[in-house]
HTML snippet that shows the backbone in 3Dmol.js (N, CA, C, O; Angstrom):
<script src="https://3Dmol.org/build/3Dmol-min.js"></script>
<div id="view" style="width:600px;height:400px;position:relative"></div>
<script>
const pdb = `
ATOM      1  N   MET A   1      10.894  53.712   7.485  1.00  0.00           N
ATOM      2  CA  MET A   1       9.746  53.916   8.352  1.00  0.00           C
ATOM      3  C   MET A   1       9.563  52.684   9.225  1.00  0.00           C
ATOM      4  O   MET A   1       9.757  51.557   8.769  1.00  0.00           O
ATOM      5  N   SER A   2       9.200  52.896  10.448  1.00  0.00           N
ATOM      6  CA  SER A   2       9.053  51.768  11.370  1.00  0.00           C
ATOM      7  C   SER A   2       7.727  51.048  11.148  1.00  0.00           C
ATOM      8  O   SER A   2       6.821  51.554  10.485  1.00  0.00           O
ATOM      9  N   ASP A   3       7.646  49.885  11.708  1.00  0.00           N
ATOM     10  CA  ASP A   3       6.449  49.052  11.583  1.00  0.00           C
ATOM     11  C   ASP A   3       5.293  49.672  12.359  1.00  0.00           C
ATOM     12  O   ASP A   3       5.482  50.067  13.510  1.00  0.00           O
ATOM     13  N   PRO A   4       4.096  49.773  11.767  1.00  0.00           N
ATOM     14  CA  PRO A   4       2.962  50.369  12.476  1.00  0.00           C
ATOM     15  C   PRO A   4       2.347  49.438  13.532  1.00  0.00           C
ATOM     16  O   PRO A   4       1.531  49.873  14.344  1.00  0.00           O
ATOM     17  N   PHE A   5       2.741  48.157  13.516  1.00  0.00           N
ATOM     18  CA  PHE A   5       2.191  47.192  14.455  1.00  0.00           C
ATOM     19  C   PHE A   5       3.162  46.897  15.586  1.00  0.00           C
ATOM     20  O   PHE A   5       4.376  46.890  15.379  1.00  0.00           O
ATOM     21  N   MET A   6       2.637  46.653  16.776  1.00  0.00           N
ATOM     22  CA  MET A   6       3.463  46.233  17.902  1.00  0.00           C
ATOM     23  C   MET A   6       3.926  44.799  17.660  1.00  0.00           C
ATOM     24  O   MET A   6       3.181  43.991  17.106  1.00  0.00           O
ATOM     25  N   SER A   7       5.138  44.487  18.069  1.00  0.00           N
ATOM     26  CA  SER A   7       5.615  43.113  17.955  1.00  0.00           C
ATOM     27  C   SER A   7       5.024  42.286  19.098  1.00  0.00           C
ATOM     28  O   SER A   7       4.446  42.829  20.039  1.00  0.00           O
ATOM     29  N   ARG A   8       5.176  40.991  19.000  1.00  0.00           N
ATOM     30  CA  ARG A   8       4.673  40.131  20.080  1.00  0.00           C
ATOM     31  C   ARG A   8       5.381  40.425  21.389  1.00  0.00           C
ATOM     32  O   ARG A   8       4.766  40.377  22.455  1.00  0.00           O
ATOM     33  N   ASP A   9       6.666  40.727  21.316  1.00  0.00           N
ATOM     34  CA  ASP A   9       7.409  41.077  22.529  1.00  0.00           C
ATOM     35  C   ASP A   9       6.908  42.389  23.122  1.00  0.00           C
ATOM     36  O   ASP A   9       6.824  42.524  24.343  1.00  0.00           O
ATOM     37  N   ASP A  10       6.577  43.353  22.271  1.00  0.00           N
ATOM     38  CA  ASP A  10       6.036  44.621  22.752  1.00  0.00           C
ATOM     39  C   ASP A  10       4.682  44.412  23.440  1.00  0.00           C
ATOM     40  O   ASP A  10       4.417  44.989  24.495  1.00  0.00           O
ATOM     41  N   ILE A  11       3.843  43.592  22.838  1.00  0.00           N
ATOM     42  CA  ILE A  11       2.526  43.320  23.430  1.00  0.00           C
ATOM     43  C   ILE A  11       2.696  42.565  24.745  1.00  0.00           C
ATOM     44  O   ILE A  11       1.978  42.828  25.710  1.00  0.00           O
ATOM     45  N   ARG A  12       3.641  41.630  24.787  1.00  0.00           N
ATOM     46  CA  ARG A  12       3.909  40.886  26.017  1.00  0.00           C
ATOM     47  C   ARG A  12       4.347  41.838  27.127  1.00  0.00           C
ATOM     48  O   ARG A  12       3.888  41.714  28.263  1.00  0.00           O
ATOM     49  N   ALA A  13       5.213  42.770  26.817  1.00  0.00           N
ATOM     50  CA  ALA A  13       5.680  43.736  27.816  1.00  0.00           C
ATOM     51  C   ALA A  13       4.560  44.695  28.223  1.00  0.00           C
ATOM     52  O   ALA A  13       4.441  45.049  29.396  1.00  0.00           O
ATOM     53  N   PHE A  14       3.753  45.108  27.270  1.00  0.00           N
ATOM     54  CA  PHE A  14       2.670  46.050  27.541  1.00  0.00           C
ATOM     55  C   PHE A  14       1.594  45.435  28.425  1.00  0.00           C
ATOM     56  O   PHE A  14       1.109  46.081  29.354  1.00  0.00           O
ATOM     57  N   THR A  15       1.213  44.178  28.138  1.00  0.00           N
ATOM     58  CA  THR A  15       0.152  43.517  28.898  1.00  0.00           C
ATOM     59  C   THR A  15       0.679  42.772  30.123  1.00  0.00           C
ATOM     60  O   THR A  15      -0.093  42.376  30.996  1.00  0.00           O
ATOM     61  N   ARG A  16       2.003  42.584  30.180  1.00  0.00           N
ATOM     62  CA  ARG A  16       2.677  41.890  31.280  1.00  0.00           C
ATOM     63  C   ARG A  16       2.259  40.431  31.428  1.00  0.00           C
ATOM     64  O   ARG A  16       2.190  39.901  32.537  1.00  0.00           O
ATOM     65  N   THR A  17       1.982  39.794  30.298  1.00  0.00           N
ATOM     66  CA  THR A  17       1.675  38.372  30.296  1.00  0.00           C
ATOM     67  C   THR A  17       2.099  37.759  28.960  1.00  0.00           C
ATOM     68  O   THR A  17       1.933  38.390  27.916  1.00  0.00           O
ATOM     69  N   PRO A  18       2.643  36.541  28.978  1.00  0.00           N
ATOM     70  CA  PRO A  18       3.030  35.895  27.722  1.00  0.00           C
ATOM     71  C   PRO A  18       1.883  35.104  27.069  1.00  0.00           C
ATOM     72  O   PRO A  18       2.044  34.600  25.957  1.00  0.00           O
ATOM     73  N   PHE A  19       0.756  34.990  27.729  1.00  0.00           N
ATOM     74  CA  PHE A  19      -0.346  34.170  27.233  1.00  0.00           C
ATOM     75  C   PHE A  19      -1.277  34.990  26.345  1.00  0.00           C
ATOM     76  O   PHE A  19      -1.717  36.075  26.724  1.00  0.00           O
ATOM     77  N   LYS A  20      -1.572  34.451  25.146  1.00  0.00           N
ATOM     78  CA  LYS A  20      -2.353  35.209  24.181  1.00  0.00           C
ATOM     79  C   LYS A  20      -3.781  35.476  24.645  1.00  0.00           C
ATOM     80  O   LYS A  20      -4.334  36.533  24.340  1.00  0.00           O
ATOM     81  N   ALA A  21      -4.386  34.552  25.368  1.00  0.00           N
ATOM     82  CA  ALA A  21      -5.748  34.776  25.854  1.00  0.00           C
ATOM     83  C   ALA A  21      -5.780  35.901  26.893  1.00  0.00           C
ATOM     84  O   ALA A  21      -6.691  36.730  26.893  1.00  0.00           O
ATOM     85  N   ARG A  22      -4.790  35.921  27.768  1.00  0.00           N
ATOM     86  CA  ARG A  22      -4.726  36.987  28.776  1.00  0.00           C
ATOM     87  C   ARG A  22      -4.384  38.327  28.145  1.00  0.00           C
ATOM     88  O   ARG A  22      -4.859  39.368  28.599  1.00  0.00           O
ATOM     89  N   GLN A  23      -3.562  38.307  27.099  1.00  0.00           N
ATOM     90  CA  GLN A  23      -3.247  39.541  26.397  1.00  0.00           C
ATOM     91  C   GLN A  23      -4.510  40.119  25.759  1.00  0.00           C
ATOM     92  O   GLN A  23      -4.775  41.317  25.865  1.00  0.00           O
ATOM     93  N   ALA A  24      -5.277  39.267  25.101  1.00  0.00           N
ATOM     94  CA  ALA A  24      -6.516  39.711  24.466  1.00  0.00           C
ATOM     95  C   ALA A  24      -7.502  40.225  25.508  1.00  0.00           C
ATOM     96  O   ALA A  24      -8.189  41.221  25.278  1.00  0.00           O
ATOM     97  N   LYS A  25      -7.574  39.551  26.652  1.00  0.00           N
ATOM     98  CA  LYS A  25      -8.472  39.993  27.723  1.00  0.00           C
ATOM     99  C   LYS A  25      -8.059  41.368  28.244  1.00  0.00           C
ATOM    100  O   LYS A  25      -8.911  42.232  28.452  1.00  0.00           O
ATOM    101  N   PHE A  26      -6.752  41.576  28.455  1.00  0.00           N
ATOM    102  CA  PHE A  26      -6.247  42.863  28.927  1.00  0.00           C
ATOM    103  C   PHE A  26      -6.603  43.972  27.941  1.00  0.00           C
ATOM    104  O   PHE A  26      -7.087  45.033  28.335  1.00  0.00           O
ATOM    105  N   LEU A  27      -6.362  43.719  26.667  1.00  0.00           N
ATOM    106  CA  LEU A  27      -6.642  44.722  25.650  1.00  0.00           C
ATOM    107  C   LEU A  27      -8.133  45.029  25.571  1.00  0.00           C
ATOM    108  O   LEU A  27      -8.525  46.189  25.443  1.00  0.00           O
ATOM    109  N   ARG A  28      -8.956  44.001  25.646  1.00  0.00           N
ATOM    110  CA  ARG A  28     -10.405  44.175  25.577  1.00  0.00           C
ATOM    111  C   ARG A  28     -10.920  44.962  26.780  1.00  0.00           C
ATOM    112  O   ARG A  28     -11.726  45.878  26.621  1.00  0.00           O
ATOM    113  N   GLU A  29     -10.458  44.610  27.988  1.00  0.00           N
ATOM    114  CA  GLU A  29     -10.929  45.274  29.209  1.00  0.00           C
ATOM    115  C   GLU A  29     -10.484  46.731  29.294  1.00  0.00           C
ATOM    116  O   GLU A  29     -11.145  47.548  29.936  1.00  0.00           O
ATOM    117  N   ASN A  30      -9.357  47.059  28.644  1.00  0.00           N
ATOM    118  CA  ASN A  30      -8.850  48.424  28.698  1.00  0.00           C
ATOM    119  C   ASN A  30      -9.222  49.243  27.463  1.00  0.00           C
ATOM    120  O   ASN A  30      -8.753  50.368  27.292  1.00  0.00           O
ATOM    121  N   GLY A  31     -10.053  48.682  26.619  1.00  0.00           N
ATOM    122  CA  GLY A  31     -10.566  49.426  25.469  1.00  0.00           C
ATOM    123  C   GLY A  31      -9.539  49.734  24.404  1.00  0.00           C
ATOM    124  O   GLY A  31      -9.652  50.745  23.712  1.00  0.00           O
ATOM    125  N   ILE A  32      -8.540  48.884  24.260  1.00  0.00           N
ATOM    126  CA  ILE A  32      -7.498  49.088  23.263  1.00  0.00           C
ATOM    127  C   ILE A  32      -7.887  48.321  22.005  1.00  0.00           C
ATOM    128  O   ILE A  32      -8.082  47.106  22.044  1.00  0.00           O
ATOM    129  N   ARG A  33      -7.997  49.031  20.902  1.00  0.00           N
ATOM    130  CA  ARG A  33      -8.409  48.402  19.643  1.00  0.00           C
ATOM    131  C   ARG A  33      -7.360  47.411  19.184  1.00  0.00           C
ATOM    132  O   ARG A  33      -6.167  47.712  19.166  1.00  0.00           O
ATOM    133  N   HIS A  34      -7.818  46.232  18.815  1.00  0.00           N
ATOM    134  CA  HIS A  34      -6.943  45.168  18.353  1.00  0.00           C
ATOM    135  C   HIS A  34      -7.766  44.148  17.587  1.00  0.00           C
ATOM    136  O   HIS A  34      -8.995  44.221  17.561  1.00  0.00           O
ATOM    137  N   TYR A  35      -7.091  43.210  16.973  1.00  0.00           N
ATOM    138  CA  TYR A  35      -7.761  42.051  16.385  1.00  0.00           C
ATOM    139  C   TYR A  35      -6.874  40.844  16.598  1.00  0.00           C
ATOM    140  O   TYR A  35      -5.698  40.978  16.937  1.00  0.00           O
ATOM    141  N   LEU A  36      -7.435  39.668  16.399  1.00  0.00           N
ATOM    142  CA  LEU A  36      -6.685  38.422  16.563  1.00  0.00           C
ATOM    143  C   LEU A  36      -6.292  37.900  15.190  1.00  0.00           C
ATOM    144  O   LEU A  36      -7.108  37.872  14.268  1.00  0.00           O
ATOM    145  N   ASP A  37      -5.031  37.485  15.061  1.00  0.00           N
ATOM    146  CA  ASP A  37      -4.587  36.931  13.782  1.00  0.00           C
ATOM    147  C   ASP A  37      -5.079  35.494  13.640  1.00  0.00           C
ATOM    148  O   ASP A  37      -5.834  35.011  14.483  1.00  0.00           O
ATOM    149  N   ALA A  38      -4.663  34.820  12.597  1.00  0.00           N
ATOM    150  CA  ALA A  38      -5.123  33.458  12.304  1.00  0.00           C
ATOM    151  C   ALA A  38      -4.731  32.457  13.386  1.00  0.00           C
ATOM    152  O   ALA A  38      -5.344  31.395  13.493  1.00  0.00           O
ATOM    153  N   TYR A  39      -3.707  32.784  14.196  1.00  0.00           N
ATOM    154  CA  TYR A  39      -3.251  31.881  15.247  1.00  0.00           C
ATOM    155  C   TYR A  39      -3.760  32.285  16.634  1.00  0.00           C
ATOM    156  O   TYR A  39      -3.406  31.658  17.632  1.00  0.00           O
ATOM    157  N   GLY A  40      -4.585  33.324  16.697  1.00  0.00           N
ATOM    158  CA  GLY A  40      -5.161  33.741  17.964  1.00  0.00           C
ATOM    159  C   GLY A  40      -4.351  34.769  18.730  1.00  0.00           C
ATOM    160  O   GLY A  40      -4.717  35.121  19.851  1.00  0.00           O
ATOM    161  N   TRP A  41      -3.251  35.264  18.154  1.00  0.00           N
ATOM    162  CA  TRP A  41      -2.431  36.279  18.815  1.00  0.00           C
ATOM    163  C   TRP A  41      -3.011  37.661  18.556  1.00  0.00           C
ATOM    164  O   TRP A  41      -3.432  37.943  17.434  1.00  0.00           O
ATOM    165  N   PRO A  42      -3.044  38.529  19.560  1.00  0.00           N
ATOM    166  CA  PRO A  42      -3.556  39.883  19.337  1.00  0.00           C
ATOM    167  C   PRO A  42      -2.590  40.713  18.490  1.00  0.00           C
ATOM    168  O   PRO A  42      -1.371  40.609  18.626  1.00  0.00           O
ATOM    169  N   VAL A  43      -3.160  41.530  17.624  1.00  0.00           N
ATOM    170  CA  VAL A  43      -2.400  42.443  16.777  1.00  0.00           C
ATOM    171  C   VAL A  43      -2.862  43.849  17.126  1.00  0.00           C
ATOM    172  O   VAL A  43      -4.058  44.141  17.094  1.00  0.00           O
ATOM    173  N   VAL A  44      -1.905  44.728  17.462  1.00  0.00           N
ATOM    174  CA  VAL A  44      -2.219  46.070  17.932  1.00  0.00           C
ATOM    175  C   VAL A  44      -1.416  47.092  17.138  1.00  0.00           C
ATOM    176  O   VAL A  44      -0.222  46.905  16.902  1.00  0.00           O
ATOM    177  N   LEU A  45      -2.066  48.158  16.733  1.00  0.00           N
ATOM    178  CA  LEU A  45      -1.376  49.268  16.091  1.00  0.00           C
ATOM    179  C   LEU A  45      -0.752  50.151  17.155  1.00  0.00           C
ATOM    180  O   LEU A  45      -1.334  50.345  18.222  1.00  0.00           O
ATOM    181  N   TRP A  46       0.436  50.692  16.874  1.00  0.00           N
ATOM    182  CA  TRP A  46       1.081  51.601  17.819  1.00  0.00           C
ATOM    183  C   TRP A  46       0.207  52.837  18.050  1.00  0.00           C
ATOM    184  O   TRP A  46       0.189  53.383  19.153  1.00  0.00           O
ATOM    185  N   ALA A  47      -0.509  53.275  17.028  1.00  0.00           N
ATOM    186  CA  ALA A  47      -1.347  54.467  17.157  1.00  0.00           C
ATOM    187  C   ALA A  47      -2.469  54.260  18.167  1.00  0.00           C
ATOM    188  O   ALA A  47      -2.842  55.203  18.864  1.00  0.00           O
ATOM    189  N   SER A  48      -3.016  53.051  18.264  1.00  0.00           N
ATOM    190  CA  SER A  48      -4.095  52.809  19.214  1.00  0.00           C
ATOM    191  C   SER A  48      -3.588  52.819  20.648  1.00  0.00           C
ATOM    192  O   SER A  48      -4.336  53.172  21.560  1.00  0.00           O
ATOM    193  N   VAL A  49      -2.339  52.441  20.865  1.00  0.00           N
ATOM    194  CA  VAL A  49      -1.752  52.477  22.207  1.00  0.00           C
ATOM    195  C   VAL A  49      -1.397  53.910  22.582  1.00  0.00           C
ATOM    196  O   VAL A  49      -1.555  54.310  23.736  1.00  0.00           O
ATOM    197  N   GLY A  50      -0.920  54.677  21.616  1.00  0.00           N
ATOM    198  CA  GLY A  50      -0.570  56.063  21.873  1.00  0.00           C
ATOM    199  C   GLY A  50      -1.775  56.877  22.286  1.00  0.00           C
ATOM    200  O   GLY A  50      -1.660  57.753  23.144  1.00  0.00           O
ATOM    201  N   ASP A  51      -2.937  56.611  21.694  1.00  0.00           N
ATOM    202  CA  ASP A  51      -4.158  57.331  22.055  1.00  0.00           C
ATOM    203  C   ASP A  51      -4.587  57.010  23.474  1.00  0.00           C
ATOM    204  O   ASP A  51      -5.021  57.901  24.204  1.00  0.00           O
ATOM    205  N   VAL A  52      -4.475  55.761  23.874  1.00  0.00           N
ATOM    206  CA  VAL A  52      -4.863  55.349  25.220  1.00  0.00           C
ATOM    207  C   VAL A  52      -3.927  55.966  26.247  1.00  0.00           C
ATOM    208  O   VAL A  52      -4.375  56.424  27.298  1.00  0.00           O
ATOM    209  N   ALA A  53      -2.632  55.983  25.952  1.00  0.00           N
ATOM    210  CA  ALA A  53      -1.673  56.549  26.886  1.00  0.00           C
ATOM    211  C   ALA A  53      -1.928  58.040  27.088  1.00  0.00           C
ATOM    212  O   ALA A  53      -1.749  58.543  28.197  1.00  0.00           O
ATOM    213  N   ALA A  54      -2.334  58.745  26.059  1.00  0.00           N
ATOM    214  CA  ALA A  54      -2.609  60.175  26.185  1.00  0.00           C
ATOM    215  C   ALA A  54      -3.872  60.418  27.009  1.00  0.00           C
ATOM    216  O   ALA A  54      -3.946  61.393  27.756  1.00  0.00           O
ATOM    217  N   GLU A  55      -4.862  59.540  26.877  1.00  0.00           N
ATOM    218  CA  GLU A  55      -6.112  59.712  27.604  1.00  0.00           C
ATOM    219  C   GLU A  55      -5.967  59.398  29.089  1.00  0.00           C
ATOM    220  O   GLU A  55      -6.681  59.973  29.910  1.00  0.00           O
ATOM    221  N   THR A  56      -5.071  58.509  29.442  1.00  0.00           N
ATOM    222  CA  THR A  56      -4.942  58.082  30.823  1.00  0.00           C
ATOM    223  C   THR A  56      -3.772  58.744  31.539  1.00  0.00           C
ATOM    224  O   THR A  56      -3.269  58.216  32.531  1.00  0.00           O
ATOM    225  N   ALA A  57      -3.337  59.899  31.039  1.00  0.00           N
ATOM    226  CA  ALA A  57      -2.231  60.606  31.675  1.00  0.00           C
ATOM    227  C   ALA A  57      -2.648  61.038  33.082  1.00  0.00           C
ATOM    228  O   ALA A  57      -3.756  61.534  33.282  1.00  0.00           O
ATOM    229  N   VAL A  58      -1.771  60.850  34.034  1.00  0.00           N
ATOM    230  CA  VAL A  58      -2.063  61.176  35.421  1.00  0.00           C
ATOM    231  C   VAL A  58      -1.742  62.649  35.668  1.00  0.00           C
ATOM    232  O   VAL A  58      -0.680  63.145  35.291  1.00  0.00           O
ATOM    233  N   ALA A  59      -2.678  63.324  36.303  1.00  0.00           N
ATOM    234  CA  ALA A  59      -2.470  64.734  36.615  1.00  0.00           C
ATOM    235  C   ALA A  59      -1.440  64.859  37.737  1.00  0.00           C
ATOM    236  O   ALA A  59      -1.324  63.981  38.592  1.00  0.00           O
ATOM    237  N   THR A  60      -0.708  65.945  37.719  1.00  0.00           N
ATOM    238  CA  THR A  60       0.278  66.168  38.770  1.00  0.00           C
ATOM    239  C   THR A  60      -0.423  66.559  40.060  1.00  0.00           C
ATOM    240  O   THR A  60      -1.495  67.163  40.041  1.00  0.00           O
ATOM    241  N   TRP A  61       0.188  66.211  41.168  1.00  0.00           N
ATOM    242  CA  TRP A  61      -0.407  66.475  42.474  1.00  0.00           C
ATOM    243  C   TRP A  61      -0.201  67.940  42.843  1.00  0.00           C
ATOM    244  O   TRP A  61       0.894  68.484  42.697  1.00  0.00           O
ATOM    245  N   LYS A  62      -1.269  68.566  43.323  1.00  0.00           N
ATOM    246  CA  LYS A  62      -1.213  69.943  43.784  1.00  0.00           C
ATOM    247  C   LYS A  62      -1.853  69.998  45.168  1.00  0.00           C
ATOM    248  O   LYS A  62      -2.950  69.473  45.353  1.00  0.00           O
ATOM    249  N   PRO A  63      -1.207  70.608  46.120  1.00  0.00           N
ATOM    250  CA  PRO A  63      -1.805  70.692  47.448  1.00  0.00           C
ATOM    251  C   PRO A  63      -2.993  71.665  47.430  1.00  0.00           C
ATOM    252  O   PRO A  63      -2.982  72.659  46.704  1.00  0.00           O
ATOM    253  N   ASN A  64      -4.005  71.364  48.230  1.00  0.00           N
ATOM    254  CA  ASN A  64      -5.155  72.270  48.320  1.00  0.00           C
ATOM    255  C   ASN A  64      -5.053  73.139  49.568  1.00  0.00           C
ATOM    256  O   ASN A  64      -6.009  73.820  49.938  1.00  0.00           O
ATOM    257  N   LYS A  65      -3.919  73.113  50.198  1.00  0.00           N
ATOM    258  CA  LYS A  65      -3.679  73.880  51.411  1.00  0.00           C
ATOM    259  C   LYS A  65      -3.217  75.289  51.041  1.00  0.00           C
ATOM    260  O   LYS A  65      -2.321  75.466  50.216  1.00  0.00           O
ATOM    261  N   ALA A  66      -3.828  76.261  51.649  1.00  0.00           N
ATOM    262  CA  ALA A  66      -3.449  77.654  51.376  1.00  0.00           C
ATOM    263  C   ALA A  66      -2.070  77.928  51.975  1.00  0.00           C
ATOM    264  O   ALA A  66      -1.780  77.522  53.100  1.00  0.00           O
ATOM    265  N   ALA A  67      -1.248  78.602  51.230  1.00  0.00           N
ATOM    266  CA  ALA A  67       0.115  78.850  51.698  1.00  0.00           C
ATOM    267  C   ALA A  67       0.234  80.125  52.481  1.00  0.00           C
ATOM    268  O   ALA A  67       1.323  80.468  52.940  1.00  0.00           O
TER     269      ALA A  67
END
`;
const viewer = $3Dmol.createViewer("view");
viewer.addModel(pdb, "pdb");
viewer.setStyle({}, {cartoon: {color: "spectrum"}});
viewer.zoomTo();
viewer.render();
</script>
């Protein structure tokens, strides 16, 4: 079974910043549940990211012009 937590590299790629304070700010501003470990690095469950991705799915474009 895979690890339920995102790795630091995964969080870095997801937030697009290597800095832990900016990562925490990104997660907080986007409503992604997380906590900070003893060293101040954010810890995120994969399930919490999956829920956010499902909620922010972009609808497909449909023309409103009559054919």
